[in-house]
Structure formats: structure tokens, C-alpha cells
C-alpha positions in Angstrom: -129.3 69.8 77.0 -126.7 72.0 78.8 -123.2 73.0 77.7 -123.4 74.4 74.2 -121.8 77.7 75.1 -119.2 76.1 77.3 -118.4 73.7 74.5 -118.0 76.6 72.1 -115.7 78.5 74.6 -113.6 75.4 75.0 -113.2 74.9 71.3 -112.6 78.6 70.7 -115.6 79.1 68.4 -118.5 81.5 68.5 -121.5 80.6 70.7 -123.9 79.9 67.8 -121.4 77.2 66.6 -121.9 75.5 69.9 -125.7 75.5 69.5 -125.3 74.1 66.0 -123.1 71.3 67.4 -125.9 70.7 69.9 -128.3 70.1 67.0 -126.0 67.4 65.7 -126.1 65.8 69.2 -129.9 65.8 69.0 -129.7 63.8 65.7 -127.4 61.2 67.3 -129.5 60.8 70.5 -132.7 60.5 68.5 -131.1 57.6 66.6 -130.0 56.1 69.9 -133.5 56.3 71.2 -134.8 54.5 68.2 -132.1 51.8 68.6 -132.9 51.3 72.3 -136.7 51.3 71.8 -137.3 54.6 73.6 -140.9 55.7 72.7 -140.9 59.3 73.9 -138.0 61.8 73.9 -138.6 65.3 75.3 -136.0 67.9 74.7 -135.8 71.1 76.8 -134.8 73.4 73.9 -135.8 76.9 75.2 -137.0 77.7 78.7 -139.2 80.6 79.8 -136.1 82.0 81.5 -134.0 81.9 78.3 -135.6 85.1 77.2 -133.4 86.8 79.7 -130.2 85.8 77.8 -128.4 88.4 75.6 -130.7 89.1 72.6 -128.1 88.1 70.0 -128.0 84.6 71.6 -131.8 84.4 71.8 -132.1 85.4 68.1 -129.5 82.8 67.2 -131.3 80.1 69.1 -134.6 80.8 67.5 -133.1 81.0 64.1 -131.5 77.6 64.6 -134.8 76.2 65.7 -136.4 77.5 62.4 -133.6 76.0 60.3 -134.0 72.7 62.1 -137.7 72.6 61.5 -137.3 73.5 57.8 -134.6 71.0 57.2 -135.4 68.0 59.5 -139.1 67.5 59.7 -139.6 65.7 56.4 -136.9 63.2 57.3 -138.4 62.7 60.8 -141.7 62.1 59.0 -140.2 59.5 56.8 -138.9 57.7 59.9 -142.4 57.6 61.3 -141.6 60.1 64.2 -144.4 62.2 65.6 -143.5 65.8 66.7 -145.0 67.7 69.5 -144.3 71.1 71.0 -145.1 72.2 74.6 -144.9 75.7 76.1 -146.2 79.1 75.2 -145.9 80.1 71.5 -147.3 83.6 71.4 -143.9 85.3 71.9 -142.4 83.5 68.9 -142.6 85.0 65.4 -145.5 84.1 63.2 -143.2 82.2 60.9 -141.8 80.1 63.7 -145.3 79.3 65.0 -146.3 78.3 61.5 -143.4 75.9 61.2 -144.3 74.3 64.6 -147.9 73.8 63.4 -146.8 72.4 60.1 -144.5 69.9 61.8 -147.2 68.7 64.2 -149.8 68.5 61.4 -147.5 66.6 59.0 -146.4 64.0 61.6 -149.6 63.7 63.7 -150.5 60.2 62.6 -147.1 58.7 62.8 -146.9 55.6 64.9 -143.2 55.5 65.7 -141.4 57.4 68.5 -142.7 60.8 69.7 -140.2 63.7 69.9 -141.4 66.5 72.1 -139.7 69.9 71.9 -140.2 72.2 74.9 -140.0 75.8 73.9 -140.8 78.8 76.1 -141.6 76.2 78.6 -141.4 76.2 82.4 -142.7 73.7 84.9 -144.4 76.3 87.1 -146.1 77.8 84.0 -147.3 74.3 83.1 -148.9 73.7 86.5 -150.4 77.3 86.5 -152.0 76.8 83.0 -153.5 73.5 84.2 -154.9 75.2 87.3 -156.4 78.0 85.1 -158.1 75.4 82.8 -159.6 73.6 85.8 -160.7 76.9 87.4 -162.6 77.9 84.3 -164.4 74.6 84.3 -165.4 75.2 88.0 -166.5 78.7 87.1 -168.7 77.4 84.3 -170.2 74.8 86.6 -168.7 71.9 84.7 -166.6 70.7 87.6 -166.8 70.7 91.4 -163.6 71.6 93.4 -163.9 68.2 95.1 -163.5 66.6 91.7 -160.0 68.0 91.2 -157.6 65.1 91.8 -154.0 64.4 91.0 -155.2 62.2 88.1 -157.2 65.1 86.7 -154.2 67.4 86.9 -152.1 64.7 85.3 -154.5 64.9 82.3 -154.5 68.7 82.1 -150.8 69.5 82.3 -148.7 69.4 79.0 -148.2 65.8 77.7 -151.0 64.5 79.9 -151.8 62.0 77.2 -148.3 60.5 77.3 -146.7 58.2 79.9 -145.0 59.7 82.9 -141.2 60.2 82.2 -139.0 57.3 83.3 -135.7 59.0 83.1 -134.4 62.6 83.0 -130.9 63.2 81.7 -129.2 66.5 82.3 -125.8 67.2 80.7 -123.3 69.9 81.5 -122.6 69.2 85.2 -125.5 71.0 87.0 -127.5 68.8 89.4 -130.9 70.4 89.3 -134.0 70.2 87.1 -134.3 74.0 86.5 -138.1 74.4 86.3 -138.6 71.5 83.9 -141.7 69.3 84.0 -142.0 69.7 87.8 -145.3 67.9 88.0 -144.3 65.0 85.8 -141.0 64.3 87.6 -142.5 63.1 90.9 -141.0 59.6 90.5 -138.7 60.1 87.5 -135.2 58.8 87.8 -132.6 61.6 87.5 -129.2 61.2 85.8 -126.7 64.1 85.8 -123.7 64.0 83.5 -120.7 66.2 83.4 -120.4 65.8 79.7 -121.3 68.9 77.7 -124.3 68.4 75.4 -122.5 68.5 72.0 -120.2 65.7 73.3 -123.1 63.6 74.6 -123.4 60.9 72.0 -124.7 57.3 71.8 -122.0 56.0 74.2 -122.9 58.4 76.9 -126.6 57.8 76.3 -126.0 54.0 76.7 -124.2 54.7 80.0 -127.2 56.6 81.3 -129.6 53.8 80.3 -127.3 51.2 81.9 -127.3 53.3 85.2 -131.1 53.5 85.0 -131.5 49.8 84.5 -129.7 49.1 87.8 -132.1 51.2 89.8 -135.0 49.8 91.8 -138.1 51.9 91.2 -140.4 51.6 94.2 -142.7 54.7 93.8 -142.6 55.4 97.5 -143.3 51.7 98.4 -141.2 48.8 99.5 -141.4 45.1 99.3 -143.2 43.5 102.3 -140.9 41.7 104.8 -140.5 38.1 103.8 -140.6 38.6 100.0 -137.8 37.1 98.1 -136.8 37.0 94.5 -139.6 35.5 92.4 -142.3 36.9 94.7 -142.6 33.9 97.0 -143.0 34.3 100.7 -140.0 33.2 102.8 -141.2 30.5 105.1 
């Protein structure tokens, strides 16, 4: 969700105002996901690298996350949305960690869409923590190295219990995934938008879905020669 600071600079307002506008965009995109039947939405809210930003901005981001959790979770619960968090939590304040646990606990049995918020998250960290978990099992004699398969790693990385992502949308004009869900994105379709995140609304989201719907997902395979529409062999 890139572009909050650039949006603020363009509008001539302080940086935190841009991040607050970004929260409004989250609300709109969540509604759009519900409208289009998207079952899982993952938001890259705070990366492992974001700790290197100026401390006033970091504090403002974390304060905004706290406000969001205090104000929004009950409404999300009413809408049947389940909340999840991925990433390290030990560097956050005890208060913010508690708000995360409360949100997950309150919404854990909801059967509607799942909204995942990635905080202090990095794709390399995710793969490393999965490797550590499996190494401990090998050390305890619960697992043989030969038993470690891509499928086992799939189940050990964050969100291993959810489907692989179909589509990744990045706003703000940069065409890279910046250490986000590196394992999960093996065959995810990527969509890069020049639109700054606070301006990325339902119309832009619909355009991304329309672009996705035109793509042919082959997962490294191709149709055998002779196949035509309908799956019949061309005689």
C-alpha cells in the first residue's frame, strides 16, 4: 500500500495525514473485496525495514494502527470478518500486542472474509522462521531431513493454512515486491499501479481484477498441442 507520504506531499499536508487517508482506502478496498467475493485480503502494513524510517513517522504509524484496532475491530466483527496478524510482535508495545491478540480472539470464529495484516513482516524472515521450526523438529528426532518438502514448508510459513495468493496489487508506481511473501508468490499474478494508495479506490480495484481475469494462469505448464477450447482434441 505505497504512496501515503507522496500523497501527503502532493496535497500539502503532514505525513501522518497521508497515513490516515490510507486507512480510509483500506475501508473502501475491504468493502470492494466483500462485493467481489474476495475471501482473503492481506495488507502489508509495516515491514521489517520500516523500523529504519524516521522515528516520528514510525511512532505515527504504530499509533495509527492502535487507533484502527480500537475503533474498527468491533465493526469488522459485526460484518463477520476474521482478523489475523503475521510478522514479529516482540518489538511492539505491550498495549499494541494486546490489541492484536484481542482482535484475533474476538473474530476467530467468523466465517466471512479473512483480513490479514502484516506487521514487522518480511518474506525472508518468514522463510527463516519456518526453517528454524523444521530444524527444531529434526533436532528432536520428530522429522527426518528427507521429509522436508515444499508442501511441508508451505504449511510452516505464515498463512500456511490459507490458499496461495492469486493476485498481488502494489500501488505507488514501484514494480517490485519488496520482501513481501516471497515463498507464497511463486505463481501469484502481480499488478502494479501508479495510483497512490490513498487514491486507490473501488474503481482502481475493479480495474486490477479485470486485468487479472484476462490472464491465463498455467503454473509453469502449457496446454498439450492439439487441445482446443472445450478440452477436445483437434482431429
